[in-house]
NUMI-88837 format. One line per field, with one value per residue: residue in one letter; chain; z, x, y of N, C-alpha, C, O in turn. Coordinates in Angstrom, 2 decimals. Layout:
N
aa: (a  ...)
ch: (A  ...)
n.zz: (Z  ...)
n.xx: (X  ...)
n.yy: (Y  ...)
ca.zz: (Z  ...)
ca.xx: (X  ...)
ca.yy: (Y  ...)
c.zz: (Z  ...)
c.xx: (X  ...)
c.yy: (Y  ...)
o.zz: (Z  ...)
o.xx: (X  ...)
o.yy: (Y  ...)
This chain:
215
aa: (x  x  x  x  x  x  x  x  x  x  x  x  x  x  x  x  x  x  x  x  x  x  x  x  x  x  x  x  x  x  x  x  x  x  x  x  x  x  x  x  x  x  x  x  x  x  x  x  x  x  x  x  x  x  x  x  x  x  x  x  x  x  x  x  x  x  x  x  x  x  x  x  x  x  x  x  x  x  x  x  x  x  x  x  x  x  x  x  x  x  x  x  x  x  x  x  x  x  x  x  x  x  x  x  x  x  x  x  x  x  x  x  x  x  x  x  x  x  x  x  x  x  x  x  x  x  x  x  x  x  x  x  x  x  x  x  x  x  x  x  x  x  x  x  x  x  x  x  x  x  x  x  x  x  x  x  x  x  x  x  x  x  x  x  x  x  x  x  x  x  x  x  x  x  x  x  x  x  x  x  x  x  x  x  x  x  x  x  x  x  x  x  x  x  x  x  x  x  x  x  x  x  x  x  x  x  x  x  x  x  x  x  x  x  x)
ch: (A  A  A  A  A  A  A  A  A  A  A  A  A  A  A  A  A  A  A  A  A  A  A  A  A  A  A  A  A  A  A  A  A  A  A  A  A  A  A  A  A  A  A  A  A  A  A  A  A  A  A  A  A  A  A  A  A  A  A  A  A  A  A  A  A  A  A  A  A  A  A  A  A  A  A  A  A  A  A  A  A  A  A  A  A  A  A  A  A  A  A  A  A  A  A  A  A  A  A  A  A  A  A  A  A  A  A  A  A  A  A  A  A  A  A  A  A  A  A  A  A  A  A  A  A  A  A  A  A  A  A  A  A  A  A  A  A  A  A  A  A  A  A  A  A  A  A  A  A  A  A  A  A  A  A  A  A  A  A  A  A  A  A  A  A  A  A  A  A  A  A  A  A  A  A  A  A  A  A  A  A  A  A  A  A  A  A  A  A  A  A  A  A  A  A  A  A  A  A  A  A  A  A  A  A  A  A  A  A  A  A  A  A  A  A)
n.zz: (-46.35  -46.97  -46.99  -46.38  -44.55  -40.87  -38.80  -40.10  -40.27  -37.20  -36.66  -38.44  -36.92  -34.84  -35.19  -36.17  -33.76  -32.15  -33.70  -34.19  -31.58  -29.72  -28.09  -25.52  -26.45  -28.04  -30.58  -29.80  -28.15  -29.35  -30.87  -29.77  -28.89  -31.41  -31.70  -30.01  -30.41  -33.17  -33.46  -36.00  -38.07  -39.62  -39.32  -37.54  -39.05  -41.27  -41.93  -41.21  -42.22  -39.31  -38.33  -35.79  -34.37  -34.20  -33.13  -30.30  -30.13  -29.82  -27.87  -25.95  -25.51  -25.36  -22.73  -21.50  -21.41  -19.84  -17.18  -16.23  -16.10  -14.18  -12.00  -11.48  -10.20  -7.55  -4.27  -2.92  -4.26  -4.60  -4.65  -6.57  -8.80  -9.31  -10.58  -12.47  -15.49  -17.50  -18.90  -17.66  -17.30  -13.83  -13.58  -10.75  -10.70  -11.91  -10.88  -8.82  -6.05  -2.70  -1.06  1.11  0.48  -1.98  -1.76  0.49  -1.46  -3.60  -1.53  -0.83  -2.73  -3.51  -1.87  0.66  2.48  6.10  7.64  9.70  8.17  6.54  8.29  10.61  8.97  9.56  12.36  15.77  18.72  19.17  17.34  14.47  11.85  11.87  11.74  8.93  9.74  11.98  12.01  12.90  13.32  15.34  15.69  15.82  16.88  15.32  15.06  12.53  9.69  8.99  6.38  3.29  2.49  4.38  5.86  3.92  3.83  5.67  8.38  11.67  12.96  11.70  10.89  10.68  8.73  6.62  5.77  4.95  2.90  0.88  0.65  -1.40  -3.36  -3.86  -4.97  -7.36  -8.59  -8.14  -7.92  -6.52  -4.15  -4.71  -6.37  -7.47  -5.97  -7.21  -9.14  -7.45  -6.61  -8.80  -9.69  -7.72  -7.11  -9.88  -11.01  -9.36  -7.97  -7.11  -4.62  -3.37  -2.53  -0.67  1.25  1.91  3.28  5.22  6.63  7.54  9.11  11.14  11.92  13.01  15.23  17.06  17.79  18.02  19.55  22.75  25.49)
n.xx: (-21.50  -24.93  -27.60  -29.84  -28.92  -30.19  -28.51  -26.83  -29.30  -30.25  -27.93  -27.89  -30.59  -29.86  -27.91  -29.34  -31.05  -29.32  -28.29  -30.25  -30.11  -32.35  -31.63  -29.87  -27.27  -25.46  -24.60  -24.28  -22.78  -20.48  -20.47  -19.71  -17.27  -15.44  -16.72  -14.93  -12.63  -12.22  -12.88  -13.15  -14.05  -16.97  -17.21  -18.54  -21.38  -20.87  -20.22  -17.59  -14.95  -12.58  -9.17  -8.44  -5.96  -4.82  -7.04  -6.52  -3.93  -4.81  -6.28  -4.84  -2.56  -4.18  -5.32  -2.86  -2.05  -3.83  -3.77  -1.27  -1.25  -3.26  -1.65  0.29  -1.23  -1.41  -0.21  0.42  1.75  4.55  6.77  6.42  5.83  8.41  9.82  7.82  7.40  6.33  2.97  2.67  2.54  4.65  7.57  7.59  5.14  4.87  7.02  8.45  7.46  7.01  3.33  2.72  5.58  5.08  2.95  3.36  5.61  3.76  2.71  4.72  5.41  3.35  3.03  1.44  1.93  2.15  3.76  5.05  4.73  2.56  0.55  -0.16  -1.46  -4.14  -4.28  -4.33  -4.39  -6.49  -8.27  -7.31  -5.51  -2.09  1.08  2.78  5.86  5.99  5.98  7.43  9.79  9.51  11.80  13.99  16.56  16.94  14.95  13.55  11.43  9.40  9.22  9.15  11.55  13.53  12.37  13.81  16.45  18.03  17.09  18.33  17.48  17.37  19.97  21.88  20.38  20.37  22.88  24.04  21.86  22.50  25.38  24.96  24.03  25.94  28.11  26.49  26.46  28.74  28.55  26.75  25.77  26.13  24.26  21.37  18.16  16.35  17.47  18.28  16.21  14.94  16.52  16.15  13.57  12.77  15.14  16.63  14.45  13.37  15.54  15.20  12.44  12.52  13.73  12.63  10.25  11.77  12.83  10.20  9.64  10.86  10.44  7.90  8.01  9.70  8.14  5.80  5.32  5.51  8.15)
n.yy: (-14.29  -16.10  -14.53  -15.99  -18.06  -18.40  -17.66  -15.09  -13.91  -13.45  -12.19  -9.34  -8.90  -8.01  -6.08  -3.75  -3.45  -2.47  -0.18  1.96  2.08  1.05  -0.80  -2.74  -4.44  -7.22  -6.19  -3.53  -3.09  -3.92  -1.65  0.76  0.18  0.44  3.32  4.47  3.66  4.56  7.26  8.64  7.97  5.72  3.13  1.14  1.68  1.30  -1.23  -2.13  -4.22  -4.76  -5.11  -7.35  -7.18  -4.86  -3.33  -4.45  -3.33  -0.77  -0.73  -1.25  0.74  3.14  2.32  2.22  4.77  5.64  4.71  5.44  8.05  8.06  6.67  8.52  10.65  9.18  9.85  7.50  5.64  6.03  4.88  3.28  4.59  5.47  3.47  2.03  2.17  1.01  -0.19  -3.49  -7.05  -7.80  -9.06  -10.46  -11.76  -13.98  -15.79  -18.41  -17.27  -17.61  -17.33  -15.13  -14.11  -13.07  -11.37  -9.60  -8.21  -6.64  -5.67  -3.30  -2.37  -1.25  1.12  0.08  -1.42  -2.21  -0.17  2.75  5.12  4.52  3.33  5.36  6.95  6.32  6.30  7.47  9.50  11.06  10.44  11.54  11.99  11.07  13.41  13.51  13.91  12.82  10.70  7.96  5.93  2.92  1.46  1.93  4.73  6.74  8.97  9.14  9.29  6.23  4.81  3.35  3.34  4.03  1.51  -0.57  0.21  1.85  1.24  0.67  -2.01  -3.81  -4.19  -6.55  -8.73  -6.94  -6.34  -9.01  -9.25  -7.05  -7.70  -9.63  -8.22  -6.81  -8.20  -8.28  -5.66  -3.61  -1.03  -0.32  0.77  3.81  4.21  6.01  6.40  5.82  4.24  2.03  1.19  -0.04  -1.79  -3.75  -4.30  -5.17  -6.53  -8.36  -9.68  -11.93  -12.40  -10.02  -10.10  -12.41  -11.18  -8.94  -10.08  -10.97  -9.44  -7.44  -9.61  -9.87  -7.41  -7.21  -9.28  -7.80  -5.89  -6.65  -9.46  -10.75  -10.63)
ca.zz: (-45.96  -47.12  -46.31  -45.84  -43.03  -39.73  -37.92  -40.33  -39.87  -36.07  -36.73  -39.08  -36.44  -33.14  -35.51  -36.28  -33.07  -32.02  -34.79  -33.57  -30.08  -28.89  -26.70  -24.91  -26.76  -28.28  -31.42  -29.51  -27.13  -30.49  -31.75  -28.15  -28.69  -32.44  -31.93  -28.83  -30.77  -33.91  -33.94  -37.08  -39.36  -39.19  -39.42  -37.51  -39.34  -42.53  -41.15  -42.36  -41.04  -38.76  -37.94  -34.53  -33.37  -34.61  -32.21  -29.57  -29.37  -29.63  -26.70  -24.91  -26.06  -24.69  -21.25  -20.42  -20.74  -18.28  -15.93  -16.14  -15.69  -12.80  -11.14  -10.69  -9.24  -6.29  -3.38  -2.29  -4.90  -4.56  -4.64  -7.36  -9.84  -9.75  -11.27  -12.50  -16.51  -18.54  -18.32  -18.29  -15.71  -13.48  -13.04  -8.98  -10.72  -12.55  -10.58  -8.08  -4.44  -1.87  -0.88  1.52  -0.11  -3.18  -0.86  0.95  -2.52  -3.80  -0.90  -0.86  -4.10  -3.92  -0.67  1.73  3.71  7.44  7.87  10.22  7.23  6.44  9.19  10.40  8.11  9.87  13.59  16.61  19.78  18.78  15.63  13.45  11.49  11.86  11.00  8.29  9.95  13.63  12.02  12.98  13.25  16.34  16.30  15.82  17.61  14.09  14.89  10.42  9.27  8.82  4.91  2.63  1.86  6.07  6.35  3.08  3.45  6.57  10.33  12.42  13.53  10.50  9.73  9.94  7.66  5.53  5.04  4.06  1.52  0.20  0.30  -2.48  -4.61  -4.46  -6.31  -9.12  -8.77  -7.28  -7.26  -5.69  -2.96  -5.07  -7.51  -7.26  -4.84  -8.43  -9.60  -6.72  -6.58  -9.85  -9.58  -6.13  -7.97  -11.22  -11.48  -8.10  -7.31  -5.92  -3.52  -2.74  -1.81  0.62  2.19  2.61  3.75  6.72  7.86  8.08  10.57  12.01  12.67  13.95  16.51  18.04  18.20  18.99  20.27  24.08  25.80)
ca.xx: (-22.55  -26.04  -28.69  -30.97  -29.26  -30.48  -27.16  -26.81  -30.52  -29.95  -27.24  -28.63  -31.53  -28.92  -27.33  -30.40  -31.38  -28.29  -28.17  -31.32  -30.13  -33.15  -31.46  -28.32  -27.30  -23.95  -23.82  -24.31  -21.56  -19.42  -20.46  -19.63  -16.13  -15.84  -16.96  -14.34  -10.95  -12.24  -14.04  -12.89  -14.76  -18.06  -17.01  -19.71  -22.52  -20.51  -20.06  -16.43  -13.94  -11.33  -8.22  -8.63  -5.08  -4.80  -8.08  -6.21  -2.84  -5.17  -7.25  -3.88  -2.53  -5.41  -5.62  -1.55  -2.15  -5.02  -3.40  -0.07  -1.72  -3.86  -0.60  0.98  -2.08  -1.66  0.48  0.73  2.72  5.24  7.59  5.98  6.24  10.01  10.25  7.29  7.11  5.08  1.83  2.78  2.33  5.66  8.04  7.61  3.83  5.38  8.14  8.19  7.66  5.33  2.17  3.30  6.26  4.14  2.09  4.48  6.42  2.94  2.47  5.59  5.16  1.98  2.68  0.17  2.77  1.78  4.62  4.21  4.26  0.94  -0.66  -0.09  -2.51  -5.50  -4.46  -4.20  -5.17  -7.40  -8.70  -7.00  -4.03  -0.55  1.28  3.86  7.01  5.74  5.23  8.64  10.27  9.93  12.77  15.80  16.60  17.03  13.48  13.44  9.67  9.07  8.82  9.72  13.45  14.32  12.41  14.53  17.99  18.39  16.87  19.34  17.40  17.40  21.29  22.76  19.90  20.32  24.52  23.94  21.30  23.25  26.67  25.51  23.90  27.31  28.67  26.74  26.47  29.51  28.43  25.29  25.60  26.47  22.85  20.30  17.07  15.29  17.52  18.34  14.25  14.20  17.42  15.76  12.40  13.18  16.07  17.05  13.23  13.69  16.19  14.41  11.44  12.68  14.23  11.25  9.40  12.52  12.70  9.16  8.62  11.91  9.95  6.82  8.94  10.61  7.23  4.64  6.28  5.91  8.90)
ca.yy: (-15.47  -16.28  -13.37  -16.72  -18.27  -18.00  -16.63  -13.59  -13.20  -13.00  -10.87  -8.66  -7.85  -7.58  -5.07  -2.82  -2.77  -1.07  0.89  2.28  2.62  0.80  -1.96  -2.86  -5.64  -7.48  -5.29  -2.09  -3.19  -3.26  -0.15  1.59  0.10  0.90  4.65  4.75  3.29  4.76  8.36  9.81  6.37  5.11  1.72  0.29  1.74  0.71  -2.99  -2.44  -5.14  -4.32  -6.30  -7.02  -7.11  -3.72  -3.23  -4.62  -2.67  0.55  -0.27  -1.13  2.04  3.92  2.13  2.51  6.10  6.56  4.20  6.01  9.70  8.02  6.59  9.83  11.29  9.26  9.85  6.55  5.39  7.12  3.80  2.20  5.35  5.26  2.10  1.22  3.18  0.59  -1.24  -5.06  -7.99  -7.92  -10.30  -11.43  -12.44  -15.01  -16.41  -18.99  -17.13  -18.15  -16.26  -14.34  -13.20  -12.11  -10.39  -8.28  -7.29  -6.16  -4.44  -2.60  -1.60  0.22  1.78  -0.41  -2.15  -1.26  0.83  3.53  6.01  4.22  3.46  7.15  7.57  6.41  6.21  8.41  9.17  12.00  10.30  12.52  11.45  11.55  14.66  12.86  13.87  12.47  8.48  7.64  4.16  2.74  0.07  2.66  6.04  8.20  9.98  8.94  8.83  4.72  5.21  2.39  3.33  3.81  0.20  -1.23  0.90  2.27  0.86  -0.11  -3.28  -5.25  -4.06  -8.02  -9.43  -6.05  -6.39  -10.04  -9.38  -6.08  -8.25  -10.97  -7.34  -5.65  -8.84  -8.02  -4.60  -3.39  0.74  -0.20  2.05  5.33  4.60  6.84  5.94  5.28  2.76  1.20  0.48  -0.94  -3.28  -4.75  -4.50  -5.59  -7.69  -9.14  -10.13  -13.37  -12.24  -9.14  -10.85  -13.13  -10.42  -8.30  -11.30  -11.73  -7.72  -7.80  -11.01  -9.38  -6.33  -7.83  -9.98  -6.89  -4.72  -7.09  -10.99  -10.26  -11.92)
c.zz: (-46.43  -46.26  -45.63  -44.54  -42.03  -38.86  -38.33  -40.44  -38.49  -35.90  -37.41  -37.82  -34.90  -33.92  -35.41  -34.57  -32.12  -33.05  -34.28  -32.29  -28.88  -28.10  -26.87  -25.64  -27.47  -29.14  -30.74  -28.42  -28.26  -30.93  -30.77  -28.84  -30.32  -32.66  -31.03  -30.00  -32.56  -34.74  -35.48  -37.86  -38.94  -39.61  -39.03  -38.29  -41.04  -43.00  -42.21  -41.65  -40.66  -38.53  -36.13  -33.47  -33.20  -33.63  -30.72  -29.26  -29.48  -28.22  -25.73  -24.79  -25.32  -22.87  -20.59  -20.57  -19.78  -17.14  -15.90  -15.09  -14.06  -11.65  -10.91  -10.12  -8.24  -5.41  -3.03  -3.04  -5.31  -4.63  -6.18  -8.69  -10.08  -10.57  -12.18  -13.75  -17.48  -17.69  -19.04  -16.94  -15.44  -13.16  -11.81  -9.39  -11.17  -12.10  -9.19  -6.47  -4.21  -1.75  -0.39  1.13  -1.28  -2.57  -0.46  -0.28  -3.19  -2.48  -0.67  -2.11  -4.39  -2.32  0.70  2.74  5.06  7.76  8.76  9.10  6.43  7.34  10.08  9.85  8.57  11.50  14.40  17.48  19.80  17.50  14.53  12.83  11.83  11.54  9.99  8.88  11.50  13.38  12.10  13.37  14.63  17.38  15.99  16.62  16.50  14.14  13.23  10.98  8.47  7.77  4.67  2.23  3.50  5.69  5.36  3.47  4.92  8.04  10.22  12.56  12.82  9.81  9.21  8.81  6.43  4.77  4.11  2.83  0.76  -0.44  -1.19  -4.06  -4.86  -5.19  -6.97  -9.45  -8.11  -6.77  -6.96  -4.67  -3.42  -6.15  -7.02  -6.48  -5.97  -8.92  -8.89  -6.80  -7.64  -10.17  -8.49  -6.66  -8.80  -11.64  -10.22  -7.36  -6.39  -4.45  -2.48  -1.65  -0.63  1.51  3.01  3.79  5.64  7.32  8.21  9.05  11.89  12.88  12.80  15.05  17.66  18.61  18.71  19.97  21.86  24.71  27.04)
c.xx: (-23.79  -26.71  -30.02  -30.36  -29.36  -29.29  -26.85  -27.80  -30.61  -28.91  -27.46  -30.20  -30.76  -28.60  -28.23  -31.15  -30.32  -28.13  -28.92  -31.26  -31.83  -33.14  -30.09  -28.21  -25.33  -23.08  -23.57  -22.74  -19.68  -18.84  -19.68  -17.64  -15.52  -15.85  -16.04  -12.86  -11.08  -13.41  -13.98  -13.49  -16.51  -18.02  -18.16  -20.90  -22.06  -20.15  -18.48  -15.66  -12.65  -10.09  -7.91  -7.24  -4.34  -5.81  -7.48  -4.70  -3.55  -5.53  -5.43  -2.83  -3.11  -5.39  -4.14  -1.48  -2.90  -4.06  -2.37  -0.24  -2.75  -2.52  0.09  0.57  -1.87  -0.40  1.38  1.44  3.60  6.81  7.45  6.36  7.63  10.09  9.57  6.66  5.92  4.25  2.15  3.04  4.15  6.48  7.73  5.88  3.92  6.10  7.81  8.43  6.21  4.49  2.54  4.16  6.38  3.57  2.58  4.98  5.34  2.27  3.05  5.71  4.03  1.79  1.54  0.79  2.88  3.15  4.31  3.65  2.82  0.05  -0.74  -1.58  -3.98  -5.43  -3.70  -4.60  -6.30  -8.59  -8.24  -5.57  -2.90  0.05  2.80  5.16  7.13  5.46  6.79  9.19  10.31  10.49  14.54  15.88  17.42  15.78  13.26  11.59  10.06  8.87  9.14  11.43  13.83  13.66  13.71  16.09  18.36  18.01  17.74  18.86  17.41  19.13  22.03  22.00  20.36  21.84  24.76  23.04  21.96  24.72  26.41  24.36  24.72  28.22  28.17  26.95  27.08  29.43  26.90  25.08  25.59  24.83  22.17  19.50  16.24  15.69  18.15  16.73  14.34  15.44  16.55  14.44  12.18  13.92  16.87  15.57  12.89  14.27  15.48  13.49  11.42  13.60  13.63  10.91  10.37  12.64  11.43  8.86  9.60  11.09  8.81  7.01  8.82  9.53  6.26  4.62  6.31  6.98  8.61)
c.yy: (-15.24  -15.46  -14.47  -17.38  -17.49  -17.41  -15.34  -13.20  -12.51  -11.72  -9.71  -7.66  -7.67  -6.32  -3.97  -2.67  -1.86  -0.15  1.80  2.88  2.36  -0.66  -1.86  -4.28  -5.92  -6.59  -3.76  -2.07  -2.57  -2.11  0.88  1.29  0.25  2.30  5.36  4.70  4.31  5.94  8.87  9.02  6.52  3.76  0.36  0.32  1.28  -0.93  -3.25  -3.21  -4.14  -5.11  -6.33  -7.39  -5.37  -2.78  -3.02  -3.86  -1.13  0.30  -0.15  0.13  2.99  3.86  2.48  4.06  6.70  5.71  4.85  7.34  8.94  7.32  7.52  10.80  10.48  8.66  8.88  5.54  5.69  6.08  3.65  3.08  5.53  4.64  1.80  2.31  2.19  -0.68  -2.50  -5.85  -8.12  -9.04  -11.12  -12.07  -13.60  -15.88  -17.12  -18.19  -17.19  -17.31  -15.20  -13.21  -12.04  -11.36  -9.17  -7.25  -6.40  -4.97  -3.09  -1.76  -0.21  1.05  1.26  -1.07  -1.66  -1.20  2.08  4.95  5.75  3.83  5.22  8.32  7.57  6.51  7.21  8.28  9.83  11.71  10.82  11.30  11.94  12.14  12.92  12.66  12.92  10.61  7.69  6.34  4.16  1.45  0.87  3.75  7.25  9.16  10.18  8.63  7.34  4.56  4.08  2.24  3.41  2.43  -1.34  -0.70  1.00  1.92  -0.12  -1.84  -4.30  -5.14  -5.90  -8.57  -8.56  -6.36  -7.45  -9.90  -8.49  -6.57  -8.59  -9.24  -6.60  -6.47  -8.63  -6.87  -3.61  -1.76  0.86  0.69  3.54  5.53  5.29  5.83  4.68  3.98  1.76  0.26  -0.21  -2.00  -4.49  -5.66  -5.46  -6.50  -8.57  -9.58  -10.82  -13.28  -11.44  -9.49  -11.80  -11.90  -9.80  -8.63  -11.22  -10.49  -7.73  -8.58  -10.18  -8.43  -6.62  -8.61  -8.95  -6.52  -5.56  -8.88  -9.87  -11.40  -12.76)
o.zz: (-46.41  -45.04  -44.79  -43.51  -41.95  -38.17  -37.52  -40.75  -38.39  -35.27  -36.70  -37.85  -33.96  -33.35  -34.53  -34.33  -31.55  -32.67  -33.76  -31.85  -27.90  -27.67  -27.70  -25.40  -27.41  -29.03  -31.18  -28.15  -28.19  -31.20  -31.27  -29.17  -30.02  -33.60  -31.00  -30.27  -33.05  -35.69  -35.96  -38.91  -38.13  -40.30  -39.60  -38.39  -41.88  -44.06  -43.19  -40.44  -41.26  -38.64  -35.45  -32.29  -32.34  -33.36  -30.02  -28.08  -29.21  -27.37  -25.08  -23.67  -24.59  -22.04  -19.44  -19.74  -19.13  -16.18  -14.73  -13.99  -12.98  -10.45  -9.85  -9.60  -7.34  -5.57  -2.84  -2.42  -6.54  -4.66  -6.92  -9.58  -11.25  -11.61  -13.08  -13.48  -18.02  -16.77  -20.24  -15.89  -16.36  -12.45  -11.86  -8.54  -10.88  -12.71  -8.43  -5.78  -4.76  -2.35  -1.11  1.22  -1.52  -3.01  -0.88  -0.28  -3.45  -2.55  -0.42  -2.23  -4.95  -1.81  1.50  3.81  5.26  8.17  8.55  9.17  5.86  7.18  9.83  10.05  8.23  12.04  13.98  17.69  20.41  16.96  13.49  13.27  12.06  10.35  10.42  8.74  11.97  14.09  11.24  14.02  15.26  18.45  15.98  17.34  16.75  13.29  12.75  11.90  7.53  7.79  5.65  1.84  3.77  4.99  5.78  3.27  5.35  8.90  9.49  12.34  13.17  8.78  8.14  7.84  5.38  3.57  3.01  1.77  -0.33  -1.50  -2.11  -5.26  -5.77  -5.94  -7.96  -10.49  -7.52  -5.75  -7.12  -4.53  -2.69  -6.57  -5.79  -6.29  -5.83  -9.14  -9.43  -6.99  -7.53  -10.88  -8.60  -6.69  -8.57  -12.53  -10.48  -6.15  -5.30  -3.43  -1.32  -0.43  0.18  2.60  4.24  4.88  6.76  8.54  9.39  9.83  13.06  14.10  12.51  15.89  18.73  19.84  19.83  20.90  22.04  24.57  27.25)
o.xx: (-24.05  -26.56  -30.86  -31.04  -28.94  -29.61  -26.62  -27.80  -30.93  -29.02  -27.08  -30.62  -31.35  -29.02  -27.96  -31.80  -30.57  -27.59  -28.25  -31.96  -32.26  -34.06  -29.36  -29.04  -24.36  -21.90  -22.74  -21.95  -18.72  -17.73  -19.05  -16.93  -14.38  -15.19  -16.09  -12.22  -10.02  -14.19  -14.92  -13.49  -17.04  -18.94  -18.51  -21.56  -22.91  -19.91  -18.22  -15.60  -12.03  -10.46  -7.30  -7.30  -3.60  -5.48  -7.67  -4.35  -2.77  -5.12  -5.02  -2.35  -2.39  -5.42  -4.05  -0.75  -2.80  -3.69  -2.53  0.23  -2.72  -2.61  0.70  1.24  -2.31  0.21  2.59  1.76  3.69  7.90  8.40  7.04  7.96  10.49  10.20  5.78  4.90  4.44  2.06  3.55  4.92  6.04  7.62  5.33  3.01  6.05  7.01  9.42  5.12  4.75  2.75  3.94  7.03  3.76  2.34  4.88  5.78  1.64  2.43  6.10  3.91  0.75  0.99  0.22  3.66  3.70  3.18  2.60  2.16  -1.16  -1.64  -2.18  -4.84  -6.50  -2.68  -5.24  -7.23  -9.42  -8.84  -5.02  -2.70  0.09  3.32  5.72  8.18  5.02  7.11  8.31  10.91  10.25  15.70  14.88  18.16  15.64  12.85  10.95  10.85  7.89  9.50  12.16  14.66  14.49  14.17  16.95  19.07  18.75  17.98  19.64  17.46  19.54  22.45  22.67  20.71  21.98  25.31  23.43  22.20  25.21  27.12  24.18  24.65  29.05  28.89  27.57  26.42  29.93  26.11  24.01  25.13  24.39  22.26  19.88  15.80  15.00  18.56  16.42  13.72  15.23  16.44  14.21  11.50  13.58  17.72  15.62  12.34  13.81  15.19  13.57  10.51  14.05  13.71  11.02  9.88  12.57  11.30  7.94  9.29  10.98  8.37  6.11  8.21  9.50  5.81  3.87  6.84  6.87  9.24)
o.yy: (-14.04  -15.50  -14.14  -17.36  -16.34  -16.44  -14.45  -12.01  -11.32  -10.67  -8.78  -6.50  -7.13  -5.31  -3.14  -1.65  -0.80  0.89  2.69  3.80  2.98  -1.37  -1.31  -5.16  -5.17  -6.24  -2.97  -1.16  -1.80  -1.66  1.81  2.25  -0.10  2.74  6.59  5.71  4.71  5.87  9.50  9.66  7.28  3.33  -0.67  -0.72  0.98  -1.49  -3.94  -3.00  -3.26  -6.27  -5.51  -7.73  -4.92  -1.62  -2.03  -3.82  -0.22  1.09  0.81  0.31  3.68  4.77  2.91  4.62  7.74  6.38  5.18  7.62  9.54  7.60  7.40  11.69  11.19  7.61  9.01  4.53  5.70  6.66  3.91  2.57  5.76  5.17  1.24  3.13  2.62  -1.48  -2.76  -5.47  -8.42  -9.94  -12.34  -12.78  -14.38  -16.95  -16.57  -18.46  -17.04  -16.27  -14.23  -12.00  -11.03  -10.23  -8.03  -6.03  -5.28  -3.92  -2.06  -0.59  0.88  1.45  2.02  -1.30  -0.73  -2.22  2.54  5.58  6.61  3.98  6.02  9.38  8.38  6.80  7.76  7.26  9.31  12.45  10.53  10.29  13.13  11.82  11.90  11.57  12.48  9.70  6.86  5.76  5.04  0.88  0.45  3.73  8.20  10.05  11.24  8.14  7.29  3.82  3.44  1.33  2.54  1.85  -2.40  -1.57  0.09  2.39  -1.08  -2.76  -5.48  -5.67  -6.34  -8.93  -9.11  -6.57  -7.36  -10.38  -9.00  -6.17  -8.18  -9.40  -5.78  -5.95  -8.57  -6.67  -2.76  -1.28  1.80  1.29  4.41  6.60  5.27  4.68  3.53  2.99  0.74  -0.91  -1.26  -2.98  -5.71  -6.87  -6.46  -7.27  -9.42  -9.81  -10.62  -13.79  -11.75  -9.32  -11.92  -12.24  -9.79  -8.08  -11.35  -10.43  -8.07  -8.36  -9.95  -8.48  -5.50  -8.62  -9.03  -6.64  -5.30  -9.18  -8.77  -12.62  -13.79)
């Protein structure tokens, strides 16, 4: 582009302001990006061209590593970390689930579904957290902690609904009951997403009725 063009003159002014660190402007933001992803070069100072696709790949790769490290350090993501290994948009976001199904699915994935394991972090008679071992299920007599695994696979309060749901799963995965818990989560969250979302909603509403609806 000719140096006589107004757009070129504006760009050069903006560029010089960023190079001298006198202003926070468009060029200064571009400089920060280039310095971060190309630390061994002087691409901004030399006004070198870069491939935008290459830059996007670098950004995605570095962000993915940061995301993975942060997720592994969060105890509440105990379920999430068993099946979520790559940073990408999940299937349940894009398929046709109703609002409550998608919300409950997200809550279960991220450890914030209001089960006793989560409620007990905030609630007790003396204002302190309830010990994990005491956050037991209020719907069955197993004295088991009501965590996600208990809610989905074990609580006898949902046996009828669960048996019907797992019957359809077993038709596709005949050895499902012998799989590790990690493989079970992977199948339900990533391969049987729609039916799993409907199952979560059905038993969560059943839980709500049993605990909170007065006869």
